[in-house]
TORDOMAR-418995 format. One record per residue (C-alpha): residue in one letter; x, y, z. Coordinates in steps of 0.25 Angstrom, whole numbers, plus 5000, padded with zeros to 4 digits. Layout:
N
AXYZ;...
//
This chain:
588
M504748304927;I503748414927;V502648314926;W503148244938;S503248374946;L501848404945;A501348314956;P502348364967;L502148504963;A500648494962;A500648434976;I501448544982;F500548654976;I499348574982;L499948574996;S500148724994;G498748744989;L498148665001;D498948765010;D498348885002;L496948825003;A497048815018;V497348965019;D496148985009;L495248905018;A495648985030;W495449115023;C494049075019;A493849025034;A494349165039;W493349235029;V492149155033;R492549175048;R492549325046;L491149315038;L490549245050;G491149345060;G492149255066;G493449335061;Q493549445071;R495049475068;H494749585059;P493849715060;P492749695049;K492949835044;L493749955045;P493549995060;P493050135064;D494050235069;A494650185083;P495650245092;E496950245084;R498150175089;Q499550245085;I500050175073;A501550185068;I501750145053;V503150095051;V503850105037;P505250055035;L506050115024;W507350095015;H507450175003;E505950215002;H506150365000;A505350354986;V504050304993;I504050325008;A503550475007;R502350434998;M502050315007;L501950395020;E501250515013;H500150425007;N499950345020;L499850465028;A498850525019;V497950395019;L497950335033;R496650355040;Y497250345054;A497850455062;N498750395073;Y499950335065;H501350375062;F502350325051;F503750285056;V504650265044;G505950195045;A507150235036;Y508650215037;P509750325039;N510450295025;D509150305018;Q509050465018;P507950475006;T506950385014;M507250465027;D507050595020;A505750545013;V505150495026;Q505550625034;A504950715023;V503550645026;A503850645041;D504050795041;R502650815036;F501950705044;P502150695059;N501750545059;V502850505050;H504250475056;L505550435051;A506250315058;V507650305054;C508450175057;P509750195065;H510550125054;D510650125039;G509850035031;P509249955025;T509249845036;S507849775035;K506449825036;A506249765049;D507449835055;C506949965050;L505549935056;N506249905069;W506850045069;I505550105066;Y504950035077;Q506050095087;H505750235081;I504250225084;G504650195099;L505550315099;F504450405093;E503450355104;E504450385115;Q504550525109;T503050555107;N501750515113;H501550405102;N501350265105;F501150175093;D500150055095;V500349995081;I501549985071;V501249965056;T502249925046;H502249985032;D503149995020;A503550115011;E502650075000;D501350055008;L500050115006;I499350105019;H497850095019;P497150215025;D496350125035;E497550035039;L497850105052;R496450115056;L496249965054;M497649935060;N497150015072;A495949925074;Y496649795072;A497749835082;E496649825093;R496749675092;Y498049635084;D499549655086;F499849635072;I499049685060;Q499349655046;F498549725035;P498449675020;V499449725010;L499149734996;A499949774983;L499449894976;A498649854963;T499549854950;P499249824936;L499049684931;T500449694924;A501149714937;L501349564940;T502449574951;H501549674959;G500349594955;V500949474963;Y500949554975;C499549604973;D499049454972;E499849394983;F499549504994;A498049504990;E498049354992;Y498949345004;H498249455012;S496849415008;R497049265012;D498349215019;M498449335029;V497049335032;V497149185036;R498349205044;S497649315052;E496249245054;F496849125059;A497849195069;C499149145061;F500349235061;V500149355051;P501449405045;S501649555043;A501649605028;G502649705032;V501649825029;G500249845035;T500649775048;G500249835061;Y500949795074;R500349825088;R501449895096;E501349785107;A501649675097;L502949745091;E503449775105;Q503249625108;L504049595096;A505149685101;I505149625114;T505249475109;E506149505097;G507249595103;N506549725098;R506549675084;V505149715081;F505449675066;E506449575064;P507649645056;T508249525050;A506949475044;L506649505029;T505149495032;E505049545046;D503549575044;Y503249425042;E504049385054;N503349485063;G502049415060;I502649285065;R503349355077;L502049425082;H501149305080;R502149215089;L502049325099;G500549315100;C500249445094;S498849455087;Q498949465072;V497949505061;F497949525046;V496949625042;P496049575030;F495749655018;L494749765022;L494149835010;V493849985013;P492550015006;G492450134997;E493950164994;R494850124983;A496150064985;L497550094980;G497550044966;K496350044958;A496249894957;S496249874972;R495149874983;D495449954995;F495749855006;I496449905018;A497849855015;T499349905013;R499549924999;E500949934992;F501649914979;F502449794979;P503649764970;Q503249774955;S504449714949;W504949564949;K506349604956;A505649684967;A504649584970;L505649474970;R506449554980;Q505349574989;R504849434988;T506149374991;R506249445004;W504849395008;V505149255005;T506549265012;G505949325024;I504549255025;A504949115020;L506349095023;Q506849195034;S505549165042;W505749015041;E507149035046;R506649125058;F505349055062;G505548915056;W504248835056;R503948855070;G502648905076;T501248875077;V500548795066;D499948915060;E501248985060;V501948875053;Y500848865043;W500949005039;M502448995039;W502248885029;R501348975020;D502349085021;R503548995017;K502948905007;G503248994995;L504648944996;L504248824990;G502948874983;S503448984975;P504548904967;L503548794965;G502548894960;V503448934949;I503748784945;A502248764945;N502048874936;A503048824926;I502448684926;F501048744924;F501448824912;Y502248704907;G501048614909;M500148714901;A501148704890;T501448554890;A500148494896;I501048414906;W499848394915;T499448284905;R500748204908;A500648224923;T500348104932;P498948094938;L499348134951;G500148254946;A499048304937;E498048294949;L498948364959;S499248474948;T497748494946;V497548514961;A498748604962;L498248684951;G496848694958;F497548754970;Q498248854962;L496948894955;V496348914969;R497549004973;L497449084961;V495949114963;I496149154977;R497249244974;M496449304963;S495249324972;C496149394982;V496749484972;G495449514965;R494849564978;I495949664980;Y496449704966;G495249664957;V494849554948;V495749604936;F496949604944;A496649464950;L496549414936;G498049434935;V498349344947;P498549214939;V499649284931;R500349344943;V500349214951;F501249154941;F502149274942;A502049274957;N502549124957;F503849164950;L504049294958;N503849214971;A504749094967;A505849194963;A505749264977;T505849124984;F507149084976;A507749224979;A507349214994;L507949074995;H509249124989;Q509249244998;Y508949165010;L509949055008;S511049145003;A510949225016;K511049105024;L512149045016;H512949175018;R512449205032;R511949335028;P510649405033;L509449405024;R509449545017;W508149635017;L507649655002;K506949785002;T505749804993;E505749934984;H504450004987;A503550084978;Y502350174981;P501050204973;A500850334965;R500050444971;T498750414963;A498750274969;L498850324983;L497750424982;A496650314984;H496850304999;R497050455002;R496250515013;R495350635012;L495950765013;G494950805025;E495350675032;I496850715031;L496650855036;V495850815048;G496750695051;S497950785051;G497350885060;K497350995049;L495751005049;S494650975058;T493450885055;E492551005056;A493351085046;L493350975036;R491850955037;D491651105035;A492451105023;L491750985017;D490351045020;T490751175014;C491651135002;P491051184989;S490951094977;G492251094969;V493151144981;R494151044987;L494051015002;G495451065004;A495151204998;Q493851215006;L494651185019;V495651295015;N494551395011;L493751375024;G495051395032;H495051255038;L496351225032;Q497651285028;E498151265014;D499451205018;D498751095027;L497751065015;Y498951035006;E499650955016;A498450865017;L498350855002;S499750825001;L499550705011;Q498250665004;Q498750664990;G500150614992;L500750734986;P501950814992;L501650954997;A502651064992;R503051184999;L503651274988;E504051424988;P504351494974;D505851494978;D505851344979;V505451324965;E506551334953;A506051404941;K506551294932;S505651194939;V504351284937;R504651274922;A504551124922;L503151144918;P502451254909;S501851364917;A500551354910;V500451204914;A500951234928;R499851334930;N498751254923;W499051134933;R499351214945;V500751154947;L502151214949;P503451134945;F504351164957;R505551064955;V506150964945;A507050854951;E507450714948;G506550704936;R505350754943;L504450884942;F503950934955;V502651014954;A501751074964;G500351114964;P499151144973;D498251044965;L498250894966;P498950834953;S497950764944;P498250664932;E497950774923;M498950864929;N500050764929;A499750724914;A499850874910;L501150904918;R501750774912;D501550844898;F502650944902;T503650864909;S504350734909;L504750744924;E503950664935;I503050754941;R502950764956;F501750844962;H501750924975;L500651004981;V500751144985;T499651234991;P498851334982;S499551454989;E500951394987;F500651364973;N500151504970;V501351564975;L502251474967;T501551494954;E501551644956;A503051644958;L503451534948;L502451524937;
//
């Protein structure tokens, strides 16, 4: 039976291969057109500073208290743009998340908590709609008028230049989608490696083709910018539902809805920033939103089940196969995984069985020829994916693509079956489709430092320091003296302002401690000689963690030395030198 199945199975993969080849040729044509100067849809390089539009970054949340503070603090520290605000949505029955957002909002006037009027969770789209209403209320109460709305999630690392480039594209486009990349992980992390491979290929090739040939561009959910006029048009035509609350993939649907309203759309191709390193040593610094995707089979299956249900099944139900020729074609591309993913697993099984039993020698001539052609198409796909991955993550990581392809086939097939079961079960029992939330993680502090802004840039941008004072300190700073110390010595800056900027730059919390705030038993958590040697003071022990404060930035050597004296997780806080001296004199 396996021998007789070779010909029809190979024919299906040949048709799919021809479909992929058409996109490959369009991709090459778009590349040639840009080389000849005909592709004017994209700025050729990062634009110079231009008048800044007001940009609102919206972040919907549900049980994200563990990551949202670090996300906000990091992105506030790195963004090279002044005229933006964060609007962060949370539910009244999620107090830890509201507290985490409010703690950041208390420190930064451009961070705002937008509380939904009802308990959650509902759906991401519903939360986004209420954030959008909150923006309108904020505008009524202030002099702000936001021109661009950008969507992001709680785990996103926004590129420092994203808003500058978004500002340039918003001159011509209603909908702007930036690339999304998974953060680099070890070769052994197969599940997360699949995300690295798929996003590197899809955002290098398919999304570029869709944009270059003016087809509909789906939102990736993050790194998506909407001109305000486009969202208002959606609100008018869709009964004030800017984001469809019943959709599992409201981002994908917004791409279709805006395209049908005649809004101009663009996908920003990968733009390499010279002279900088990316987050993750194996990655090059392209302007893209980066994040950790699920790293376990269970979490990845849950997320992909939602993607397949929303993109392939729910959009089929809601939009059918209607539209222009290019719309129908890309709908086919987005939905063909319903058939292709399960068949991919069958093809893998036949391939390995064939290697073990040499069934190819018993196949019919037609089956053997078709199988050879189909294998050729698969090898072309493998080479193209490896080239896309190698461009972003390096040659070594690209060498793992063949292994991850087989793993991805099983993962995507499992997600397809789970999506079909979820969708058909909901229809059979007349239940609404349920939103499956993805658990989010955030990188460690050491990974986040790659994109940090210079201290002087933060101080000038926050209005704490003039450009002339910064230039004076740089010109007169002696060798071996840090810029911050020189600014304080010259009287250009207060110590408190310096340490607030350092806290923002380094992603470290700033402690405000008095001797009476510190329990004596906490101070004894480290030997006094060790505390004096490394200029740290233990000030709290709670929930299996040791909280220490000091005026110097923590180093790997410091962390290693302190771990020799405690088994607790160490959490470092900055304090000013003056506060540290007062504390040590009173407590050590």
